[in-house]
C-alpha positions as YAML, in Angstrom:
chain: A
units: angstrom
residues:
- id: 1
  name: MET
  ca: [20.52, -5.25, 24.71]
- id: 2
  name: SER
  ca: [17.57, -7.57, 24.04]
- id: 3
  name: SER
  ca: [18.04, -11.30, 24.66]
- id: 4
  name: VAL
  ca: [15.57, -12.02, 21.82]
- id: 5
  name: LYS
  ca: [17.01, -13.48, 18.62]
- id: 6
  name: THR
  ca: [13.93, -14.78, 16.78]
- id: 7
  name: ILE
  ca: [10.51, -13.11, 16.71]
- id: 8
  name: GLY
  ca: [7.49, -15.23, 15.81]
- id: 9
  name: ILE
  ca: [4.52, -13.53, 14.14]
- id: 10
  name: VAL
  ca: [1.10, -15.14, 13.85]
- id: 11
  name: GLY
  ca: [0.07, -14.05, 10.36]
- id: 12
  name: GLY
  ca: [2.27, -13.22, 7.38]
- id: 13
  name: GLY
  ca: [0.19, -10.63, 5.51]
- id: 14
  name: GLN
  ca: [1.10, -7.02, 4.82]
- id: 15
  name: LEU
  ca: [1.39, -6.15, 8.52]
- id: 16
  name: GLY
  ca: [3.64, -9.18, 9.04]
- id: 17
  name: ARG
  ca: [5.68, -8.05, 6.04]
- id: 18
  name: MET
  ca: [6.28, -4.56, 7.43]
- id: 19
  name: LEU
  ca: [6.98, -5.96, 10.91]
- id: 20
  name: THR
  ca: [9.52, -8.33, 9.35]
- id: 21
  name: GLN
  ca: [11.26, -5.49, 7.53]
- id: 22
  name: ALA
  ca: [11.49, -3.51, 10.78]
- id: 23
  name: ALA
  ca: [12.69, -6.52, 12.79]
- id: 24
  name: VAL
  ca: [15.38, -7.51, 10.28]
- id: 25
  name: SER
  ca: [16.68, -3.92, 10.19]
- id: 26
  name: LEU
  ca: [17.08, -4.12, 13.99]
- id: 27
  name: GLY
  ca: [19.02, -7.39, 13.70]
- id: 28
  name: PHE
  ca: [16.31, -9.93, 14.57]
- id: 29
  name: GLN
  ca: [15.28, -13.10, 12.73]
- id: 30
  name: VAL
  ca: [11.59, -13.61, 12.00]
- id: 31
  name: ALA
  ca: [9.34, -16.64, 11.57]
- id: 32
  name: VAL
  ca: [5.63, -16.52, 10.69]
- id: 33
  name: VAL
  ca: [2.64, -18.83, 10.56]
- id: 34
  name: ASN
  ca: [0.56, -18.14, 7.46]
- id: 35
  name: PRO
  ca: [-2.24, -20.12, 5.76]
- id: 36
  name: SER
  ca: [-0.54, -20.07, 2.33]
- id: 37
  name: HIS
  ca: [2.97, -20.28, 0.83]
- id: 38
  name: SER
  ca: [4.98, -17.22, -0.24]
- id: 39
  name: SER
  ca: [3.29, -14.84, 2.17]
- id: 40
  name: PRO
  ca: [4.12, -11.11, 2.01]
- id: 41
  name: ALA
  ca: [6.28, -11.60, 5.15]
- id: 42
  name: ALA
  ca: [8.18, -14.54, 3.64]
- id: 43
  name: GLN
  ca: [8.93, -12.42, 0.55]
- id: 44
  name: VAL
  ca: [11.04, -10.07, 2.71]
- id: 45
  name: GLY
  ca: [12.94, -12.69, 4.69]
- id: 46
  name: ALA
  ca: [10.67, -14.35, 7.25]
- id: 47
  name: GLU
  ca: [10.87, -18.12, 7.76]
- id: 48
  name: GLU
  ca: [7.43, -19.49, 6.95]
- id: 49
  name: ILE
  ca: [5.35, -22.19, 8.64]
- id: 50
  name: VAL
  ca: [2.29, -22.90, 6.49]
- id: 51
  name: GLY
  ca: [-0.75, -23.42, 8.68]
- id: 52
  name: ASP
  ca: [-4.07, -21.97, 9.68]
- id: 53
  name: LEU
  ca: [-4.04, -19.35, 12.44]
- id: 54
  name: TYR
  ca: [-6.14, -21.77, 14.54]
- id: 55
  name: ASP
  ca: [-3.77, -24.70, 13.85]
- id: 56
  name: GLU
  ca: [-2.37, -25.81, 17.22]
- id: 57
  name: THR
  ca: [0.55, -27.74, 15.69]
- id: 58
  name: ALA
  ca: [1.67, -24.75, 13.57]
- id: 59
  name: LEU
  ca: [1.32, -22.29, 16.47]
- id: 60
  name: ARG
  ca: [3.24, -24.54, 18.87]
- id: 61
  name: GLN
  ca: [5.98, -25.01, 16.26]
- id: 62
  name: LEU
  ca: [6.25, -21.23, 15.95]
- id: 63
  name: GLY
  ca: [6.49, -20.97, 19.74]
- id: 64
  name: LYS
  ca: [9.35, -23.51, 19.84]
- id: 65
  name: ILE
  ca: [11.55, -21.66, 17.33]
- id: 66
  name: SER
  ca: [10.81, -18.14, 18.65]
- id: 67
  name: ASP
  ca: [11.98, -16.20, 21.70]
- id: 68
  name: VAL
  ca: [8.84, -14.03, 21.69]
- id: 69
  name: LEU
  ca: [5.52, -14.27, 19.82]
- id: 70
  name: THR
  ca: [3.34, -11.47, 18.49]
- id: 71
  name: VAL
  ca: [0.36, -11.14, 16.13]
- id: 72
  name: GLU
  ca: [-0.56, -9.20, 13.01]
- id: 73
  name: ILE
  ca: [-4.26, -10.07, 13.28]
- id: 74
  name: GLU
  ca: [-6.64, -10.80, 16.17]
- id: 75
  name: HIS
  ca: [-8.64, -13.51, 14.38]
- id: 76
  name: LEU
  ca: [-6.68, -16.50, 15.71]
- id: 77
  name: ASP
  ca: [-6.62, -19.06, 18.54]
- id: 78
  name: ALA
  ca: [-5.92, -16.99, 21.67]
- id: 79
  name: ASP
  ca: [-6.31, -20.06, 23.91]
- id: 80
  name: ILE
  ca: [-3.37, -21.83, 22.23]
- id: 81
  name: LEU
  ca: [-1.31, -18.64, 22.51]
- id: 82
  name: GLY
  ca: [-2.17, -18.64, 26.23]
- id: 83
  name: LEU
  ca: [-0.81, -22.17, 26.60]
- id: 84
  name: ILE
  ca: [2.35, -21.22, 24.70]
- id: 85
  name: ALA
  ca: [2.84, -18.23, 27.05]
- id: 86
  name: LYS
  ca: [2.42, -20.51, 30.09]
- id: 87
  name: SER
  ca: [5.05, -22.88, 28.66]
- id: 88
  name: GLY
  ca: [7.63, -20.09, 28.72]
- id: 89
  name: THR
  ca: [7.53, -18.22, 25.39]
- id: 90
  name: PRO
  ca: [6.32, -14.64, 25.99]
- id: 91
  name: VAL
  ca: [3.34, -13.58, 23.86]
- id: 92
  name: HIS
  ca: [2.62, -9.89, 23.17]
- id: 93
  name: PRO
  ca: [0.10, -8.52, 23.49]
- id: 94
  name: SER
  ca: [-1.20, -10.82, 26.23]
- id: 95
  name: PRO
  ca: [-3.50, -13.62, 25.00]
- id: 96
  name: ASP
  ca: [-6.00, -12.27, 27.58]
- id: 97
  name: THR
  ca: [-5.97, -8.92, 25.76]
- id: 98
  name: ILE
  ca: [-6.40, -10.62, 22.36]
- id: 99
  name: ARG
  ca: [-9.31, -12.70, 23.74]
- id: 100
  name: LEU
  ca: [-10.96, -9.57, 25.15]
- id: 101
  name: ILE
  ca: [-10.64, -7.67, 21.86]
- id: 102
  name: GLN
  ca: [-11.94, -10.64, 19.83]
- id: 103
  name: ASP
  ca: [-15.32, -10.12, 21.54]
- id: 104
  name: LYS
  ca: [-16.45, -6.59, 20.68]
- id: 105
  name: TYR
  ca: [-19.25, -6.68, 23.27]
- id: 106
  name: ARG
  ca: [-16.80, -7.65, 26.06]
- id: 107
  name: GLN
  ca: [-14.46, -4.96, 24.73]
- id: 108
  name: LYS
  ca: [-17.23, -2.35, 25.15]
- id: 109
  name: ILE
  ca: [-17.95, -3.56, 28.72]
- id: 110
  name: PHE
  ca: [-14.22, -3.34, 29.52]
- id: 111
  name: LEU
  ca: [-14.04, 0.24, 28.19]
- id: 112
  name: LYS
  ca: [-17.19, 1.33, 30.04]
- id: 113
  name: LYS
  ca: [-15.95, -0.15, 33.35]
- id: 114
  name: ALA
  ca: [-12.64, 1.68, 32.87]
- id: 115
  name: GLY
  ca: [-14.54, 4.99, 32.58]
- id: 116
  name: ILE
  ca: [-13.75, 5.39, 28.87]
- id: 117
  name: PRO
  ca: [-16.57, 7.17, 26.98]
- id: 118
  name: VAL
  ca: [-18.30, 4.88, 24.45]
- id: 119
  name: ALA
  ca: [-21.61, 4.95, 22.57]
- id: 120
  name: PRO
  ca: [-24.51, 3.37, 24.54]
- id: 121
  name: PHE
  ca: [-24.89, -0.37, 23.83]
- id: 122
  name: ILE
  ca: [-26.95, -3.39, 24.93]
- id: 123
  name: GLU
  ca: [-26.78, -7.13, 24.27]
- id: 124
  name: VAL
  ca: [-29.21, -8.62, 21.73]
- id: 125
  name: LYS
  ca: [-30.19, -12.23, 22.47]
- id: 126
  name: ASP
  ca: [-33.50, -12.57, 20.63]
- id: 127
  name: LEU
  ca: [-36.21, -10.71, 18.74]
- id: 128
  name: ALA
  ca: [-37.61, -9.17, 21.94]
- id: 129
  name: SER
  ca: [-34.26, -7.64, 22.96]
- id: 130
  name: ALA
  ca: [-33.70, -6.47, 19.36]
- id: 131
  name: LYS
  ca: [-37.04, -4.64, 19.43]
- id: 132
  name: LYS
  ca: [-36.12, -3.20, 22.83]
- id: 133
  name: ALA
  ca: [-32.90, -1.82, 21.30]
- id: 134
  name: PHE
  ca: [-34.87, -0.38, 18.38]
- id: 135
  name: LYS
  ca: [-37.13, 1.50, 20.80]
- id: 136
  name: GLN
  ca: [-34.35, 2.48, 23.25]
- id: 137
  name: PHE
  ca: [-32.14, 3.95, 20.50]
- id: 138
  name: GLY
  ca: [-34.94, 5.89, 18.81]
- id: 139
  name: GLY
  ca: [-35.36, 3.70, 15.73]
- id: 140
  name: LYS
  ca: [-31.77, 4.09, 14.53]
- id: 141
  name: PHE
  ca: [-28.86, 1.96, 15.71]
- id: 142
  name: LEU
  ca: [-26.10, -0.42, 14.63]
- id: 143
  name: LEU
  ca: [-26.60, -4.15, 15.02]
- id: 144
  name: LYS
  ca: [-23.15, -5.72, 15.41]
- id: 145
  name: THR
  ca: [-21.75, -9.23, 15.61]
- id: 146
  name: LYS
  ca: [-19.60, -9.82, 18.70]
- id: 147
  name: HIS
  ca: [-16.92, -11.81, 16.87]
- id: 148
  name: GLY
  ca: [-15.06, -11.73, 13.55]
- id: 149
  name: ALA
  ca: [-16.22, -8.38, 12.16]
- id: 150
  name: TYR
  ca: [-13.85, -6.08, 10.25]
- id: 151
  name: ASP
  ca: [-14.06, -3.37, 7.55]
- id: 152
  name: GLY
  ca: [-17.78, -3.00, 8.21]
- id: 153
  name: ARG
  ca: [-18.50, -6.72, 7.73]
- id: 154
  name: GLY
  ca: [-20.68, -7.98, 10.56]
- id: 155
  name: ASN
  ca: [-22.38, -4.61, 11.11]
- id: 156
  name: ALA
  ca: [-25.82, -3.46, 9.95]
- id: 157
  name: LEU
  ca: [-27.37, 0.01, 10.22]
- id: 158
  name: ILE
  ca: [-30.97, -0.34, 11.41]
- id: 159
  name: THR
  ca: [-33.45, 2.44, 10.60]
- id: 160
  name: SER
  ca: [-36.69, 0.43, 10.29]
- id: 161
  name: GLU
  ca: [-38.30, -2.78, 11.52]
- id: 162
  name: LYS
  ca: [-37.75, -4.17, 8.00]
- id: 163
  name: ASP
  ca: [-33.98, -3.54, 8.36]
- id: 164
  name: LEU
  ca: [-34.07, -5.23, 11.74]
- id: 165
  name: ALA
  ca: [-35.79, -8.36, 10.42]
- id: 166
  name: ALA
  ca: [-33.32, -8.62, 7.50]
- id: 167
  name: ALA
  ca: [-30.28, -8.16, 9.76]
- id: 168
  name: LEU
  ca: [-31.49, -10.72, 12.29]
- id: 169
  name: GLU
  ca: [-31.92, -13.21, 9.45]
- id: 170
  name: GLN
  ca: [-28.46, -12.35, 8.03]
- id: 171
  name: PHE
  ca: [-26.80, -12.77, 11.45]
- id: 172
  name: ALA
  ca: [-29.00, -15.70, 12.57]
- id: 173
  name: ASP
  ca: [-26.05, -17.82, 13.73]
- id: 174
  name: LYS
  ca: [-24.11, -14.94, 15.38]
- id: 175
  name: GLU
  ca: [-23.93, -13.49, 18.88]
- id: 176
  name: LEU
  ca: [-25.08, -9.87, 18.66]
- id: 177
  name: TYR
  ca: [-25.24, -6.53, 20.41]
- id: 178
  name: ALA
  ca: [-26.80, -3.18, 19.58]
- id: 179
  name: GLU
  ca: [-25.03, 0.17, 19.67]
- id: 180
  name: ALA
  ca: [-26.58, 3.62, 19.48]
- id: 181
  name: TYR
  ca: [-25.92, 5.48, 16.25]
- id: 182
  name: GLU
  ca: [-23.76, 8.48, 17.21]
- id: 183
  name: PRO
  ca: [-23.57, 11.28, 14.63]
- id: 184
  name: PHE
  ca: [-19.92, 12.30, 14.34]
- id: 185
  name: LYS
  ca: [-17.95, 14.92, 12.44]
- id: 186
  name: LYS
  ca: [-14.71, 12.98, 12.15]
- id: 187
  name: GLU
  ca: [-13.29, 9.50, 12.71]
- id: 188
  name: LEU
  ca: [-9.99, 9.59, 14.57]
- id: 189
  name: ALA
  ca: [-7.30, 7.10, 15.55]
- id: 190
  name: VAL
  ca: [-4.36, 7.14, 17.91]
- id: 191
  name: ILE
  ca: [-1.52, 4.62, 17.65]
- id: 192
  name: VAL
  ca: [-0.15, 3.91, 21.13]
- id: 193
  name: ALA
  ca: [2.96, 1.91, 22.04]
- id: 194
  name: ARG
  ca: [3.23, 0.08, 25.36]
- id: 195
  name: SER
  ca: [6.61, -1.38, 26.36]
- id: 196
  name: ASN
  ca: [6.96, -4.61, 28.32]
- id: 197
  name: LYS
  ca: [7.88, -2.41, 31.29]
- id: 198
  name: GLY
  ca: [4.58, -0.52, 31.01]
- id: 199
  name: ASP
  ca: [5.90, 2.69, 29.41]
- id: 200
  name: VAL
  ca: [3.36, 4.27, 27.05]
- id: 201
  name: LYS
  ca: [3.97, 6.60, 24.09]
- id: 202
  name: ALA
  ca: [1.34, 7.95, 21.70]
- id: 203
  name: TYR
  ca: [1.69, 9.05, 18.08]
- id: 204
  name: PRO
  ca: [-0.08, 12.18, 16.81]
- id: 205
  name: VAL
  ca: [-3.87, 11.90, 16.43]
- id: 206
  name: VAL
  ca: [-4.89, 11.14, 12.84]
- id: 207
  name: GLU
  ca: [-8.14, 11.47, 10.92]
- id: 208
  name: THR
  ca: [-9.32, 8.39, 9.05]
- id: 209
  name: ILE
  ca: [-11.54, 8.72, 5.97]
- id: 210
  name: HIS
  ca: [-13.77, 5.73, 5.18]
- id: 211
  name: GLU
  ca: [-15.74, 4.61, 2.13]
- id: 212
  name: ARG
  ca: [-17.84, 1.43, 2.13]
- id: 213
  name: ASN
  ca: [-16.63, 1.01, 5.77]
- id: 214
  name: ILE
  ca: [-13.02, 0.64, 4.53]
- id: 215
  name: CYS
  ca: [-10.32, 3.16, 5.41]
- id: 216
  name: VAL
  ca: [-9.27, 4.92, 2.21]
- id: 217
  name: GLU
  ca: [-7.21, 7.85, 3.56]
- id: 218
  name: VAL
  ca: [-5.38, 8.83, 6.74]
- id: 219
  name: HIS
  ca: [-4.46, 12.46, 7.48]
- id: 220
  name: ALA
  ca: [-1.64, 13.13, 9.94]
- id: 221
  name: PRO
  ca: [-1.99, 15.13, 12.04]
- id: 222
  name: ALA
  ca: [-5.80, 15.36, 12.27]
- id: 223
  name: ASP
  ca: [-7.30, 18.77, 11.56]
- id: 224
  name: ILE
  ca: [-8.84, 19.19, 15.03]
- id: 225
  name: SER
  ca: [-8.44, 21.61, 17.93]
- id: 226
  name: GLU
  ca: [-5.66, 21.25, 20.49]
- id: 227
  name: ASP
  ca: [-8.28, 20.45, 23.12]
- id: 228
  name: GLU
  ca: [-9.80, 17.67, 20.97]
- id: 229
  name: ALA
  ca: [-6.34, 16.25, 20.20]
- id: 230
  name: GLN
  ca: [-5.47, 16.28, 23.90]
- id: 231
  name: LYS
  ca: [-8.72, 14.44, 24.79]
- id: 232
  name: ALA
  ca: [-8.06, 11.76, 22.16]
- id: 233
  name: THR
  ca: [-4.42, 11.28, 23.18]
- id: 234
  name: GLU
  ca: [-5.29, 11.08, 26.87]
- id: 235
  name: LEU
  ca: [-8.06, 8.53, 26.24]
- id: 236
  name: ALA
  ca: [-5.78, 6.38, 24.08]
- id: 237
  name: GLY
  ca: [-3.10, 6.39, 26.78]
- id: 238
  name: ARG
  ca: [-5.64, 5.36, 29.44]
- id: 239
  name: VAL
  ca: [-6.87, 2.47, 27.28]
- id: 240
  name: ALA
  ca: [-3.30, 1.24, 26.58]
- id: 241
  name: LYS
  ca: [-2.40, 1.33, 30.29]
- id: 242
  name: ASP
  ca: [-5.41, -0.86, 31.14]
- id: 243
  name: LEU
  ca: [-4.50, -3.55, 28.57]
- id: 244
  name: LYS
  ca: [-2.09, -6.40, 29.27]
- id: 245
  name: GLY
  ca: [1.06, -6.97, 27.26]
- id: 246
  name: ALA
  ca: [3.40, -4.96, 25.09]
- id: 247
  name: GLY
  ca: [3.23, -3.67, 21.54]
- id: 248
  name: ILE
  ca: [1.26, -1.28, 19.39]
- id: 249
  name: PHE
  ca: [-2.44, -0.69, 20.02]
- id: 250
  name: ALA
  ca: [-4.65, 1.29, 17.64]
- id: 251
  name: ILE
  ca: [-7.46, 3.13, 19.39]
- id: 252
  name: GLU
  ca: [-10.21, 4.11, 16.93]
- id: 253
  name: MET
  ca: [-12.52, 6.96, 17.94]
- id: 254
  name: PHE
  ca: [-15.38, 9.22, 16.96]
- id: 255
  name: LEU
  ca: [-15.26, 13.00, 17.35]
- id: 256
  name: THR
  ca: [-18.86, 14.09, 17.96]
- id: 257
  name: GLU
  ca: [-20.46, 17.31, 16.74]
- id: 258
  name: ASP
  ca: [-20.13, 18.83, 20.25]
- id: 259
  name: GLY
  ca: [-16.38, 18.11, 20.47]
- id: 260
  name: GLU
  ca: [-16.57, 14.98, 22.63]
- id: 261
  name: VAL
  ca: [-14.38, 11.95, 21.86]
- id: 262
  name: LEU
  ca: [-15.83, 8.42, 22.05]
- id: 263
  name: VAL
  ca: [-13.74, 5.27, 21.75]
- id: 264
  name: ASN
  ca: [-15.14, 2.98, 19.04]
- id: 265
  name: GLU
  ca: [-12.80, -0.01, 19.17]
- id: 266
  name: ILE
  ca: [-9.28, -1.26, 19.82]
- id: 267
  name: ALA
  ca: [-6.92, -3.18, 17.54]
- id: 268
  name: PRO
  ca: [-4.23, -5.11, 19.50]
- id: 269
  name: ARG
  ca: [-1.59, -4.72, 16.79]
- id: 270
  name: VAL
  ca: [0.00, -2.45, 14.22]
- id: 271
  name: HIS
  ca: [-2.72, -0.83, 12.17]
- id: 272
  name: ASN
  ca: [-3.64, 0.72, 8.84]
- id: 273
  name: SER
  ca: [-4.04, 4.13, 10.50]
- id: 274
  name: GLY
  ca: [-0.34, 4.03, 11.47]
- id: 275
  name: HIS
  ca: [1.23, 3.29, 8.08]
- id: 276
  name: PHE
  ca: [2.09, 6.98, 7.65]
- id: 277
  name: THR
  ca: [4.64, 6.62, 10.48]
- id: 278
  name: ILE
  ca: [7.11, 4.79, 8.18]
- id: 279
  name: GLU
  ca: [7.99, 8.00, 6.33]
- id: 280
  name: ALA
  ca: [6.52, 10.68, 8.60]
- id: 281
  name: CYS
  ca: [7.72, 9.81, 12.13]
- id: 282
  name: LYS
  ca: [11.09, 9.34, 13.78]
- id: 283
  name: THR
  ca: [10.14, 5.75, 14.69]
- id: 284
  name: SER
  ca: [7.64, 3.81, 12.55]
- id: 285
  name: GLN
  ca: [4.85, 1.91, 14.28]
- id: 286
  name: PHE
  ca: [6.48, -1.31, 13.03]
- id: 287
  name: GLU
  ca: [9.88, -0.59, 14.55]
- id: 288
  name: GLN
  ca: [8.15, 0.60, 17.72]
- id: 289
  name: HIS
  ca: [6.22, -2.66, 18.01]
- id: 290
  name: ILE
  ca: [9.43, -4.68, 17.68]
- id: 291
  name: ARG
  ca: [11.12, -2.46, 20.27]
- id: 292
  name: ALA
  ca: [8.19, -2.86, 22.67]
- id: 293
  name: ILE
  ca: [7.95, -6.65, 22.54]
- id: 294
  name: THR
  ca: [11.72, -7.28, 22.72]
- id: 295
  name: GLY
  ca: [12.44, -5.03, 25.71]
- id: 296
  name: MET
  ca: [14.22, -2.30, 23.77]
- id: 297
  name: PRO
  ca: [13.51, 1.32, 24.78]
- id: 298
  name: LEU
  ca: [10.64, 2.94, 22.89]
- id: 299
  name: GLY
  ca: [11.64, 5.37, 20.13]
- id: 300
  name: SER
  ca: [10.39, 8.91, 19.52]
- id: 301
  name: THR
  ca: [6.83, 9.18, 18.18]
- id: 302
  name: ASP
  ca: [7.36, 12.75, 16.90]
- id: 303
  name: MET
  ca: [6.61, 13.58, 13.29]
- id: 304
  name: LYS
  ca: [9.63, 14.63, 11.23]
- id: 305
  name: VAL
  ca: [7.52, 16.34, 8.55]
- id: 306
  name: PRO
  ca: [4.67, 18.88, 8.97]
- id: 307
  name: ALA
  ca: [2.00, 16.70, 7.34]
- id: 308
  name: ALA
  ca: [1.40, 13.29, 5.74]
- id: 309
  name: VAL
  ca: [-1.45, 11.59, 3.89]
- id: 310
  name: MET
  ca: [-1.73, 7.82, 3.45]
- id: 311
  name: ILE
  ca: [-3.99, 6.34, 0.76]
- id: 312
  name: ASN
  ca: [-4.82, 2.64, 0.57]
- id: 313
  name: ILE
  ca: [-4.38, 0.88, -2.77]
- id: 314
  name: LEU
  ca: [-7.45, -1.34, -2.98]
- id: 315
  name: GLY
  ca: [-7.97, -4.11, -5.52]
- id: 316
  name: GLU
  ca: [-10.09, -3.06, -8.49]
- id: 317
  name: ARG
  ca: [-11.15, -6.51, -9.73]
- id: 318
  name: ASP
  ca: [-10.89, -10.21, -8.88]
- id: 319
  name: GLY
  ca: [-8.04, -12.13, -10.53]
- id: 320
  name: ASP
  ca: [-4.28, -12.32, -10.93]
- id: 321
  name: THR
  ca: [-2.33, -9.42, -9.45]
- id: 322
  name: VAL
  ca: [-0.98, -7.01, -12.07]
- id: 323
  name: VAL
  ca: [0.39, -3.67, -10.85]
- id: 324
  name: ALA
  ca: [0.83, -0.82, -13.33]
- id: 325
  name: GLY
  ca: [1.84, 2.83, -13.03]
- id: 326
  name: LEU
  ca: [4.45, 2.51, -10.27]
- id: 327
  name: GLU
  ca: [7.14, 4.43, -12.13]
- id: 328
  name: ALA
  ca: [4.88, 7.45, -12.70]
- id: 329
  name: ALA
  ca: [3.68, 7.44, -9.08]
- id: 330
  name: GLU
  ca: [7.20, 7.27, -7.66]
- id: 331
  name: LYS
  ca: [8.29, 10.34, -9.66]
- id: 332
  name: ILE
  ca: [5.93, 12.52, -7.59]
- id: 333
  name: PRO
  ca: [7.96, 14.42, -4.94]
- id: 334
  name: ASN
  ca: [7.95, 13.09, -1.35]
- id: 335
  name: THR
  ca: [5.74, 10.16, -2.35]
- id: 336
  name: PHE
  ca: [6.37, 6.56, -1.29]
- id: 337
  name: VAL
  ca: [4.58, 3.50, -2.70]
- id: 338
  name: HIS
  ca: [4.32, 0.20, -0.82]
- id: 339
  name: ILE
  ca: [3.08, -2.87, -2.72]
- id: 340
  name: TYR
  ca: [2.34, -5.84, -0.45]
- id: 341
  name: GLY
  ca: [3.05, -8.79, -2.78]
- id: 342
  name: LYS
  ca: [-0.44, -10.26, -2.27]
- id: 343
  name: SER
  ca: [-2.10, -12.53, -4.81]
- id: 344
  name: PRO
  ca: [-4.75, -12.83, -6.10]
- id: 345
  name: THR
  ca: [-6.18, -9.33, -6.20]
- id: 346
  name: LYS
  ca: [-9.79, -8.94, -5.08]
- id: 347
  name: ILE
  ca: [-12.17, -6.00, -5.18]
- id: 348
  name: ASP
  ca: [-11.42, -3.78, -2.14]
- id: 349
  name: ARG
  ca: [-8.60, -6.05, -0.90]
- id: 350
  name: LYS
  ca: [-5.73, -3.98, 0.53]
- id: 351
  name: MET
  ca: [-2.95, -4.51, -2.04]
- id: 352
  name: GLY
  ca: [-0.65, -1.66, -1.00]
- id: 353
  name: HIS
  ca: [-0.55, 1.92, 0.20]
- id: 354
  name: ILE
  ca: [0.88, 5.32, -0.73]
- id: 355
  name: THR
  ca: [2.22, 7.90, 1.72]
- id: 356
  name: SER
  ca: [2.96, 11.46, 0.63]
- id: 357
  name: THR
  ca: [4.42, 14.14, 2.87]
- id: 358
  name: GLY
  ca: [4.21, 17.90, 2.56]
- id: 359
  name: LYS
  ca: [4.08, 21.26, 4.28]
- id: 360
  name: THR
  ca: [0.29, 20.93, 4.64]
- id: 361
  name: ILE
  ca: [-2.33, 18.17, 4.53]
- id: 362
  name: ALA
  ca: [-3.66, 19.67, 1.27]
- id: 363
  name: GLU
  ca: [-0.22, 19.46, -0.38]
- id: 364
  name: ALA
  ca: [0.37, 15.89, 0.82]
- id: 365
  name: GLN
  ca: [-3.14, 14.84, -0.20]
- id: 366
  name: LYS
  ca: [-2.74, 16.27, -3.71]
- id: 367
  name: ARG
  ca: [0.48, 14.25, -4.20]
- id: 368
  name: ALA
  ca: [-0.97, 11.03, -2.74]
- id: 369
  name: ARG
  ca: [-4.13, 11.25, -4.85]
- id: 370
  name: GLN
  ca: [-2.09, 11.96, -7.98]
- id: 371
  name: ALA
  ca: [-0.01, 8.84, -7.25]
- id: 372
  name: ARG
  ca: [-3.13, 6.75, -6.62]
- id: 373
  name: LYS
  ca: [-4.58, 7.81, -10.00]
- id: 374
  name: ALA
  ca: [-1.38, 6.66, -11.70]
- id: 375
  name: ILE
  ca: [-1.51, 3.16, -10.18]
- id: 376
  name: SER
  ca: [-3.83, 0.32, -11.11]
- id: 377
  name: VAL
  ca: [-4.01, -3.09, -9.43]
...
């Protein structure tokens, strides 16, 4: 039995909400720090401390009332979490891991040193090094900010010197690096669980479909060869073993045209690409995370259905949140709708998701897309 009674989560958004639901179902109490009142996590039973994720007072208060701390987002004060860990409240994943992942350039160096295949990259400190990157990568590369980027924000595709000048102006106050543009045939992800004893379990490899650099669909399992799936799973396991701390890690990857797998980046938390596990796997990623950080044995990562497709429900306008069409969507067989309780709605903000299961990806996709057409936010 776990000695943990209260779990503290830094962040109370949709991931905090689903973690709270999993934790409560396992008999734990939950407290969160969130910048605003009535967070999605608080709506399902979490005690709420209102404060910024860089607010030392709020984070220390969370540490005092919790037996273990975890995170639903990596954009927070890892140094304060490090001090809380030193004062006796375990933090998972390790604040060192969070700090590493916050800096995407350091993350790439870490992966390369560990022998994990990644796209070629170099640091960009000034115009001269930017021009060097342009020449080295054949006039086509990605200019990326080291910190704070997500959903494509903080990245710029460079195909001309004009692009380069505009991007350098846009990111004038940011630390940057350049990464070779790697043509790929699929984007993949593997959700990996690491227990506080170091046990590692991987979920099936999934394919992620992106539009405007935002994940719109996840197909589980990915339509790839056994060899490609084995490569991806093995790489994800190696990455998880090299990181410090317990919990769920999402390893995002590219499958190249010649069948090689490159690791793109790591998320040190439950992840959008693992939402399908709630209905499709024996243990959801959220329950698994709670198990991992509290010292419970890890659950089975096997799928209990042949196929699943997850579709994100993205905001269609800016304004008050009004959800319509739920009843029609929920009548579709083997289809499950999750609304996150977020307000206001914003264009492309993740407001919920749909998971449909089926005998094939095509069957599950048809159901999920039908449900998405029925819903408006």
